[in-house]
C-alpha positions in Angstrom: -8.6 -9.3 16.7 -12.3 -9.4 17.4 -15.3 -7.1 17.6 -14.9 -4.7 20.4 -11.0 -4.6 20.1 -9.2 -1.4 20.8 -8.0 0.3 17.6 -6.0 3.5 17.3 -6.7 6.0 14.6 -3.7 8.1 13.5 -3.1 10.8 11.0 0.5 10.3 9.7 0.0 11.9 6.4 -2.4 14.6 5.1 -4.8 16.9 7.0 -8.0 15.1 8.1 -11.4 16.6 7.1 -13.7 16.3 10.1 -17.0 15.5 8.2 -15.6 12.6 6.2 -13.7 11.4 9.3 -16.9 11.4 11.4 -18.8 9.3 8.8 -16.0 6.7 8.7 -15.4 6.7 12.5 -19.1 6.1 13.0 -18.9 2.8 11.1 -15.6 1.8 12.8 -16.9 2.6 16.3 -19.9 0.4 15.7 -17.5 -2.5 15.5 -14.4 -1.6 17.6 -13.3 0.7 20.4 -11.7 3.7 18.8 -9.0 5.8 20.4 -7.4 8.9 18.8 -6.0 12.2 19.8 -7.6 15.6 18.9 -4.3 16.3 17.2 -5.3 14.2 14.2 -7.2 17.3 13.0 -4.0 19.5 13.1 -2.8 21.1 9.9 0.7 22.2 8.9 0.5 23.2 5.3 -0.3 19.9 3.4 0.4 17.8 6.4 -1.6 16.7 9.5 0.8 18.5 11.8 4.6 18.6 11.8 6.8 15.6 11.3 7.6 15.3 15.0 4.0 15.2 16.1 2.9 12.7 13.4 5.9 10.4 14.1 5.3 10.5 17.8 1.6 9.7 17.4 2.3 6.8 15.0 5.2 5.4 17.1 3.0 5.5 20.3 0.2 3.6 18.5 2.6 1.0 17.2 4.1 0.5 20.6 0.8 0.5 22.6 0.2 -3.1 23.8 -3.5 -2.4 24.3 -4.0 -1.5 20.7 -4.7 -4.4 18.3 -4.9 -2.4 15.0 -4.0 1.0 13.6 -6.3 2.7 11.1 -5.0 5.6 9.2 -7.4 8.5 9.1 -6.5 9.4 5.5 -3.7 9.3 2.9 -2.5 12.4 1.1 1.2 12.9 1.7 3.7 12.7 4.5 4.4 9.1 5.5 7.7 8.9 3.7 9.0 11.8 5.8 8.7 9.8 9.0 9.5 6.2 8.0 13.1 6.5 9.3 11.8 7.5 12.8 9.9 4.2 13.3 11.3 1.1 15.0 10.8 -1.8 12.6 12.6 -4.3 14.9 10.3 -3.5 17.8 7.2 -3.7 15.5 8.3 -7.2 14.2 8.5 -8.4 17.8 5.0 -7.1 18.7 3.2 -6.7 15.4 -0.3 -5.4 14.9 -2.6 -4.7 11.9 -2.0 -1.5 9.9 -4.9 -0.4 7.7 -5.0 2.1 4.9 -4.1 2.8 1.3 -2.8 5.5 -1.0 0.1 7.3 0.8 -0.2 4.5 3.4 1.5 2.3 0.8 4.8 3.6 2.3 3.8 2.2 5.7 2.7 -1.1 4.2 6.1 -1.4 2.5 7.8 -0.6 5.9 5.8 -3.4 7.5 6.5 -5.8 4.7 10.3 -5.2 5.2 9.8 -6.1 8.8 8.1 -9.3 7.8 4.6 -8.3 8.9 1.4 -8.6 6.9 -1.0 -5.6 6.8 -4.3 -4.6 5.3 -4.5 -2.5 2.2 -8.0 -1.0 2.5 -10.1 2.1 3.2 -8.8 4.9 5.3 -11.3 6.3 7.8 -12.3 9.2 5.6 -13.1 6.9 2.8 -14.9 4.2 4.8 -18.1 6.3 5.1 -18.6 6.2 1.3 -17.6 2.7 0.2 -20.3 0.1 -0.1 -21.3 -1.8 3.0 -19.9 -5.0 1.5 -16.5 -3.5 1.4 -16.7 -2.4 5.0 -17.8 -6.0 5.9 -14.9 -7.4 3.9 -12.5 -5.2 5.8 -13.8 -6.3 9.2 -13.6 -10.0 8.1 -10.0 -9.5 7.2 -9.3 -7.9 10.5 -10.9 -10.7 12.5 -10.6 -14.0 10.6 -7.5 -16.2 10.3 -9.1 -17.7 7.2 -8.2 -16.3 3.7 -10.9 -14.0 2.2 -13.0 -15.1 -0.8 -11.3 -14.7 -4.2 -11.8 -11.7 -6.4 -13.5 -12.7 -9.6 -14.5 -11.1 -12.9 -11.0 -9.6 -13.5 -10.0 -8.8 -17.1 -7.0 -10.5 -18.6 -4.5 -8.1 -20.2 -1.8 -10.8 -20.5 -2.4 -14.5 -19.9 -0.9 -16.9 -17.4 -1.0 -18.0 -13.8 1.2 -16.7 -11.0 1.6 -17.2 -7.2 3.5 -15.3 -4.6 3.2 -12.7 -1.8 0.6 -10.1 -2.7 2.2 -6.6 -2.2 1.7 -3.2 -3.8 -0.6 -0.2 -3.5 -0.2 3.3 -5.0 2.0 3.2 -8.1 3.5 6.7 -7.5 4.4 5.8 -3.9 6.0 2.5 -5.0 8.3 4.2 -7.5 9.3 6.8 -4.8 10.5 4.0 -2.5 12.8 2.4 -5.0 16.4 2.9 -4.0 15.5 3.4 -0.3 15.6 0.9 2.6 11.8 0.8 2.4 11.3 -0.4 -1.2 8.7 -3.1 -1.6 10.1 -6.7 -1.6 9.1 -7.6 -5.1 11.1 -10.8 -5.8 8.6 -13.5 -6.7 5.7 -11.2 -5.7 2.2 -10.6 -7.1 2.2 -6.8 -7.5 -1.1 -4.9 -7.3 -1.3 -1.3 -8.4 -3.7 1.7 -8.3 -3.4 5.4 -8.7 -5.3 8.7 -9.1 -4.8 11.8 -11.2 -1.7 10.5 -13.0 -1.6 11.2 -16.7 -0.8 8.2 -18.9 2.6 9.4 -19.9 3.5 9.7 -16.3 2.3 6.1 -15.7 4.6 5.1 -18.6 7.5 6.9 -16.9 6.8 5.3 -13.5 6.7 1.8 -15.0 9.8 2.5 -17.0 11.6 3.7 -14.0 10.6 0.5 -12.1 11.8 -1.6 -15.1 15.2 0.2 -15.3 15.7 -0.2 -11.6 15.2 -4.0 -12.0 12.1 -3.9 -9.7 9.9 -5.8 -12.2 12.4 -8.5 -13.2 11.1 -11.3 -11.1 7.4 -10.6 -10.5 5.0 -13.5 -10.5 2.1 -11.4 -11.8 0.3 -8.0 -11.7 -3.2 -7.1 -10.5 -4.5 -3.7 -11.5 -7.1 -1.7 -9.5 -8.6 1.7 -10.3 -6.7 4.4 -12.1 -9.1 7.2 -11.4 -8.8 10.4 -13.4 -5.7 9.1 -15.2 -6.3 10.8 -18.5 -4.6 13.3 -20.7 -6.0 16.8 -20.3 -6.8 17.1 -24.0 -8.1 13.5 -24.3 -5.3 12.6 -26.7 -2.9 9.6 -26.6 -3.4 6.2 -25.1 -5.5 5.7 -22.0 -4.0 4.5 -18.7 -5.0 0.8 -19.2 -3.4 0.7 -22.6 -0.1 2.0 -21.2 -0.3 -0.5 -18.3 -1.0 -3.4 -20.6 1.8 -2.5 -22.9 4.5 -1.9 -20.3 3.5 -4.8 -18.0 2.4 -7.4 -20.6 5.9 -7.2 -22.1 7.2 -8.9 -18.9 5.6 -12.2 -20.0 3.7 -12.5 -16.8 -0.1 -12.6 -16.0 -1.6 -9.2 -15.9 -5.3 -8.7 -14.9 -7.3 -5.5 -14.5 -10.6 -4.5 -12.9 -9.9 -5.2 -9.2 -12.2 -3.1 -7.0 -9.3 -1.4 -5.1 -8.1 2.2 -4.9 -9.6 5.7 -5.1 -12.8 4.7 -7.0 -16.2 3.9 -5.6 -15.0 0.6 -4.3 -12.0 -0.3 -2.2 -12.0 -4.0 -1.3 -9.4 -4.7 1.5 -6.5 -7.0 0.6 -4.1 -8.9 2.9 -0.9 -7.2 2.0 2.1 -9.6 2.3 -0.1 -12.8 2.3 0.3 -15.4 -0.5 -2.1 -15.3 -3.4 -2.6 -16.8 -6.8 -3.7 -15.0 -10.0 -5.2 -16.8 -13.0 -5.7 -14.5 -16.0 -7.8 -17.0 -18.0 -10.2 -17.5 -15.1 -10.1 -13.8 -14.2 -9.5 -14.6 -10.5 -7.3 -13.5 -7.6 -7.3 -16.3 -5.0 -6.0 -15.6 -1.5 -4.0 -18.5 0.0 -3.3 -16.8 3.4 -5.0 -14.4 5.7 -3.5 -11.2 7.1 -4.1 -12.3 10.7 -2.9 -15.6 12.2 
Protein backbone atom coordinates (compact mmCIF):
# COMPACT_ATOMS: atom_id res chain seq x y z
CA UNK A 1 0.00 0.00 0.00
CA UNK A 2 1.20 3.52 -0.73
CA UNK A 3 0.05 7.11 -0.41
CA UNK A 4 -2.94 7.69 -2.67
CA UNK A 5 -4.18 4.09 -2.35
CA UNK A 6 -7.91 3.49 -2.33
CA UNK A 7 -9.25 2.68 1.14
CA UNK A 8 -12.79 1.84 2.17
CA UNK A 9 -14.35 3.19 5.34
CA UNK A 10 -17.03 0.94 6.81
CA UNK A 11 -19.29 1.07 9.86
CA UNK A 12 -19.74 -2.56 10.96
CA UNK A 13 -20.45 -1.78 14.62
CA UNK A 14 -21.87 1.27 16.43
CA UNK A 15 -23.44 4.45 15.03
CA UNK A 16 -20.97 6.98 13.62
CA UNK A 17 -21.01 10.60 14.88
CA UNK A 18 -20.56 12.90 11.90
CA UNK A 19 -18.34 15.55 13.51
CA UNK A 20 -15.77 13.10 14.89
CA UNK A 21 -15.86 11.18 11.62
CA UNK A 22 -15.21 14.33 9.58
CA UNK A 23 -12.14 15.18 11.66
CA UNK A 24 -10.62 11.73 11.19
CA UNK A 25 -11.63 11.48 7.54
CA UNK A 26 -9.89 14.78 6.81
CA UNK A 27 -6.61 13.29 8.06
CA UNK A 28 -7.08 10.05 6.14
CA UNK A 29 -8.09 11.75 2.92
CA UNK A 30 -4.90 13.79 3.05
CA UNK A 31 -3.04 10.53 2.58
CA UNK A 32 -5.36 8.11 0.78
CA UNK A 33 -8.37 8.04 -1.53
CA UNK A 34 -11.35 7.40 0.73
CA UNK A 35 -14.53 5.67 -0.38
CA UNK A 36 -17.60 5.10 1.78
CA UNK A 37 -21.35 4.94 1.54
CA UNK A 38 -23.67 7.47 3.12
CA UNK A 39 -25.17 4.50 4.97
CA UNK A 40 -22.28 4.54 7.48
CA UNK A 41 -24.28 7.24 9.27
CA UNK A 42 -27.33 5.01 9.64
CA UNK A 43 -28.61 4.21 13.11
CA UNK A 44 -30.58 1.20 14.27
CA UNK A 45 -30.69 1.45 18.06
CA UNK A 46 -27.09 0.95 19.23
CA UNK A 47 -25.94 -0.21 15.78
CA UNK A 48 -24.90 1.54 12.57
CA UNK A 49 -27.81 0.01 10.66
CA UNK A 50 -29.23 -3.48 10.75
CA UNK A 51 -27.11 -6.61 10.56
CA UNK A 52 -27.83 -7.22 6.87
CA UNK A 53 -26.71 -3.73 5.83
CA UNK A 54 -23.55 -3.78 7.94
CA UNK A 55 -22.59 -7.27 6.78
CA UNK A 56 -23.18 -6.41 3.11
CA UNK A 57 -21.07 -3.26 3.38
CA UNK A 58 -18.16 -5.02 5.07
CA UNK A 59 -18.28 -8.03 2.74
CA UNK A 60 -18.30 -5.74 -0.31
CA UNK A 61 -15.23 -3.87 0.95
CA UNK A 62 -13.40 -7.11 1.76
CA UNK A 63 -14.10 -8.40 -1.75
CA UNK A 64 -13.39 -5.21 -3.71
CA UNK A 65 -10.11 -5.71 -5.65
CA UNK A 66 -9.66 -1.93 -5.98
CA UNK A 67 -9.59 -1.45 -2.20
CA UNK A 68 -6.23 -1.94 -0.46
CA UNK A 69 -7.28 -1.30 3.14
CA UNK A 70 -10.43 -1.13 5.24
CA UNK A 71 -10.70 1.45 8.01
CA UNK A 72 -13.50 1.03 10.53
CA UNK A 73 -15.35 4.27 11.21
CA UNK A 74 -15.78 3.45 14.90
CA UNK A 75 -16.08 0.62 17.40
CA UNK A 76 -18.96 0.41 19.82
CA UNK A 77 -20.79 -2.87 19.42
CA UNK A 78 -22.01 -5.07 16.60
CA UNK A 79 -19.18 -6.89 14.85
CA UNK A 80 -19.72 -10.19 16.63
CA UNK A 81 -23.24 -10.28 15.20
CA UNK A 82 -21.97 -10.49 11.61
CA UNK A 83 -18.73 -12.52 11.81
CA UNK A 84 -20.46 -15.69 10.60
CA UNK A 85 -21.60 -13.86 7.45
CA UNK A 86 -18.04 -13.17 6.27
CA UNK A 87 -16.07 -15.41 3.90
CA UNK A 88 -12.74 -16.04 5.63
CA UNK A 89 -11.46 -18.37 2.89
CA UNK A 90 -11.98 -15.73 0.20
CA UNK A 91 -10.31 -13.13 2.42
CA UNK A 92 -7.27 -15.38 2.92
CA UNK A 93 -6.91 -15.74 -0.85
CA UNK A 94 -7.07 -11.97 -1.41
CA UNK A 95 -6.12 -10.29 1.89
CA UNK A 96 -6.09 -6.59 2.61
CA UNK A 97 -5.38 -4.47 5.65
CA UNK A 98 -8.06 -4.07 8.31
CA UNK A 99 -7.65 -1.11 10.68
CA UNK A 100 -9.45 -0.44 13.95
CA UNK A 101 -9.68 -1.29 17.65
CA UNK A 102 -12.15 -1.80 20.50
CA UNK A 103 -15.11 -3.75 19.06
CA UNK A 104 -12.99 -4.25 15.92
CA UNK A 105 -11.03 -6.76 18.05
CA UNK A 106 -13.59 -9.30 16.81
CA UNK A 107 -12.62 -8.59 13.20
CA UNK A 108 -8.91 -8.80 14.01
CA UNK A 109 -9.52 -12.21 15.58
CA UNK A 110 -11.47 -13.30 12.48
CA UNK A 111 -8.56 -12.19 10.26
CA UNK A 112 -6.01 -13.91 12.50
CA UNK A 113 -7.96 -17.16 12.21
CA UNK A 114 -7.69 -16.74 8.43
CA UNK A 115 -3.92 -16.34 8.79
CA UNK A 116 -3.91 -12.64 7.84
CA UNK A 117 -2.15 -9.85 9.77
CA UNK A 118 -4.06 -6.64 10.44
CA UNK A 119 -3.57 -3.28 12.16
CA UNK A 120 -4.82 -2.60 15.67
CA UNK A 121 -5.03 1.17 15.62
CA UNK A 122 -7.29 4.23 15.65
CA UNK A 123 -10.75 4.09 14.14
CA UNK A 124 -11.68 7.07 11.98
CA UNK A 125 -13.64 8.82 14.74
CA UNK A 126 -10.61 8.61 17.04
CA UNK A 127 -8.00 9.58 14.45
CA UNK A 128 -8.86 13.27 14.62
CA UNK A 129 -7.88 13.51 18.29
CA UNK A 130 -4.77 11.34 18.65
CA UNK A 131 -1.33 12.99 18.42
CA UNK A 132 0.08 13.51 14.95
CA UNK A 133 2.87 11.04 15.74
CA UNK A 134 0.29 8.27 16.21
CA UNK A 135 -1.32 9.07 12.85
CA UNK A 136 2.14 9.01 11.25
CA UNK A 137 2.90 5.66 12.89
CA UNK A 138 -0.36 4.27 11.51
CA UNK A 139 0.47 5.39 7.97
CA UNK A 140 3.97 3.94 8.25
CA UNK A 141 2.54 0.57 9.28
CA UNK A 142 0.12 0.67 6.36
CA UNK A 143 2.84 1.41 3.83
CA UNK A 144 6.13 -0.09 5.01
CA UNK A 145 7.24 -3.73 4.78
CA UNK A 146 9.73 -3.02 7.58
CA UNK A 147 8.86 -3.61 11.25
CA UNK A 148 7.97 -0.43 13.16
CA UNK A 149 10.26 1.01 15.86
CA UNK A 150 9.98 -0.66 19.27
CA UNK A 151 7.80 0.62 22.08
CA UNK A 152 9.98 1.68 25.00
CA UNK A 153 9.50 2.88 28.55
CA UNK A 154 7.11 0.08 29.49
CA UNK A 155 6.75 -0.86 33.17
CA UNK A 156 7.54 -4.40 34.28
CA UNK A 157 4.77 -6.02 36.34
CA UNK A 158 6.40 -9.44 36.07
CA UNK A 159 9.89 -10.12 34.75
CA UNK A 160 11.12 -12.14 31.81
CA UNK A 161 11.39 -12.17 28.04
CA UNK A 162 8.94 -13.63 25.53
CA UNK A 163 8.50 -13.85 21.79
CA UNK A 164 5.58 -14.80 19.58
CA UNK A 165 2.78 -13.51 17.36
CA UNK A 166 1.37 -10.28 18.80
CA UNK A 167 -2.41 -10.57 19.11
CA UNK A 168 -5.07 -9.07 21.33
CA UNK A 169 -7.13 -5.94 21.74
CA UNK A 170 -10.13 -5.24 23.92
CA UNK A 171 -10.25 -7.57 26.93
CA UNK A 172 -14.05 -7.74 27.06
CA UNK A 173 -14.24 -8.68 23.38
CA UNK A 174 -11.52 -11.32 23.75
CA UNK A 175 -13.41 -13.05 26.55
CA UNK A 176 -16.64 -13.03 24.51
CA UNK A 177 -14.94 -14.84 21.62
CA UNK A 178 -13.74 -17.77 23.75
CA UNK A 179 -15.63 -20.92 22.84
CA UNK A 180 -16.51 -19.63 19.36
CA UNK A 181 -14.78 -20.37 16.02
CA UNK A 182 -13.40 -16.82 16.16
CA UNK A 183 -11.43 -17.01 19.42
CA UNK A 184 -7.98 -15.45 19.23
CA UNK A 185 -5.18 -17.95 18.50
CA UNK A 186 -3.25 -17.59 21.76
CA UNK A 187 -0.90 -20.59 21.80
CA UNK A 188 2.62 -19.16 22.05
CA UNK A 189 1.33 -15.62 21.52
CA UNK A 190 2.16 -12.26 23.03
CA UNK A 191 -1.21 -10.99 24.22
CA UNK A 192 -1.88 -7.24 24.38
CA UNK A 193 -4.90 -5.92 26.24
CA UNK A 194 -6.82 -2.67 26.75
CA UNK A 195 -10.29 -1.73 27.93
CA UNK A 196 -12.55 1.11 28.99
CA UNK A 197 -15.15 1.47 31.74
CA UNK A 198 -14.68 -2.00 33.24
CA UNK A 199 -14.62 -2.07 37.05
CA UNK A 200 -11.65 -3.98 38.55
CA UNK A 201 -13.79 -6.87 39.80
CA UNK A 202 -15.09 -7.36 36.27
CA UNK A 203 -11.52 -7.40 34.94
CA UNK A 204 -10.74 -10.06 37.55
CA UNK A 205 -13.74 -12.06 36.33
CA UNK A 206 -12.72 -11.69 32.68
CA UNK A 207 -9.16 -12.88 33.35
CA UNK A 208 -10.40 -15.73 35.53
CA UNK A 209 -12.74 -16.84 32.76
CA UNK A 210 -9.83 -16.85 30.30
CA UNK A 211 -7.75 -18.88 32.77
CA UNK A 212 -10.51 -21.42 33.38
CA UNK A 213 -11.00 -21.78 29.62
CA UNK A 214 -7.28 -22.57 29.23
CA UNK A 215 -6.77 -19.52 27.04
CA UNK A 216 -3.81 -18.28 29.10
CA UNK A 217 -1.99 -21.60 29.42
CA UNK A 218 0.67 -21.13 26.76
CA UNK A 219 1.12 -17.37 26.39
CA UNK A 220 4.62 -16.04 25.75
CA UNK A 221 3.91 -12.74 27.51
CA UNK A 222 1.42 -9.92 28.05
CA UNK A 223 1.50 -6.23 27.09
CA UNK A 224 -0.99 -3.92 28.79
CA UNK A 225 -2.28 -0.72 27.24
CA UNK A 226 -4.74 1.79 28.70
CA UNK A 227 -7.55 0.74 31.02
CA UNK A 228 -9.52 3.98 30.93
CA UNK A 229 -12.10 4.61 33.64
CA UNK A 230 -11.60 1.12 35.05
CA UNK A 231 -12.26 2.03 38.69
CA UNK A 232 -14.75 1.10 41.37
CA UNK A 233 -17.56 3.61 41.70
CA UNK A 234 -16.83 4.29 45.36
CA UNK A 235 -13.04 4.26 44.95
CA UNK A 236 -12.63 1.16 47.10
CA UNK A 237 -10.77 -2.04 46.38
CA UNK A 238 -7.73 -2.65 44.16
CA UNK A 239 -7.18 -0.67 40.99
CA UNK A 240 -7.22 -2.26 37.54
CA UNK A 241 -3.44 -2.54 37.23
CA UNK A 242 -3.18 -4.31 40.59
CA UNK A 243 -5.75 -6.87 39.45
CA UNK A 244 -4.03 -7.33 36.09
CA UNK A 245 -0.61 -7.75 37.72
CA UNK A 246 -1.91 -10.31 40.21
CA UNK A 247 -3.92 -12.41 37.77
CA UNK A 248 -1.41 -12.34 34.91
CA UNK A 249 1.84 -12.31 36.89
CA UNK A 250 0.81 -15.62 38.43
CA UNK A 251 1.28 -17.18 34.98
CA UNK A 252 5.07 -16.83 35.35
CA UNK A 253 5.43 -14.94 32.07
CA UNK A 254 6.65 -11.40 31.32
CA UNK A 255 3.96 -8.77 31.88
CA UNK A 256 4.55 -5.11 31.01
CA UNK A 257 2.23 -2.10 31.30
CA UNK A 258 2.09 1.42 29.95
CA UNK A 259 1.80 0.74 26.22
CA UNK A 260 0.15 3.76 24.53
CA UNK A 261 -2.74 1.79 23.04
CA UNK A 262 -6.49 1.85 23.56
CA UNK A 263 -9.14 4.37 24.52
CA UNK A 264 -6.82 6.95 26.09
CA UNK A 265 -5.18 10.04 24.63
CA UNK A 266 -2.78 7.85 22.61
CA UNK A 267 -3.38 4.86 20.36
CA UNK A 268 -0.18 3.67 18.70
CA UNK A 269 -0.96 1.25 15.88
CA UNK A 270 0.31 -2.33 16.27
CA UNK A 271 0.85 -5.04 13.64
CA UNK A 272 -1.70 -7.60 14.83
CA UNK A 273 -0.52 -11.14 14.10
CA UNK A 274 3.13 -10.18 13.42
CA UNK A 275 5.92 -11.60 15.55
CA UNK A 276 7.24 -9.47 18.39
CA UNK A 277 9.46 -9.74 21.46
CA UNK A 278 8.84 -8.34 24.93
CA UNK A 279 11.62 -7.71 27.45
CA UNK A 280 10.28 -6.76 30.86
CA UNK A 281 13.65 -5.77 32.31
CA UNK A 282 14.36 -3.42 29.40
CA UNK A 283 10.74 -2.21 29.25
CA UNK A 284 10.54 -2.80 25.51
CA UNK A 285 8.23 -4.35 22.94
CA UNK A 286 10.25 -5.05 19.79
CA UNK A 287 8.51 -5.79 16.50
CA UNK A 288 10.12 -8.52 14.38
CA UNK A 289 7.72 -8.39 11.44
CA UNK A 290 5.55 -5.84 9.67
CA UNK A 291 1.84 -6.13 8.98
CA UNK A 292 2.39 -5.68 5.23
CA UNK A 293 4.72 -7.81 3.13
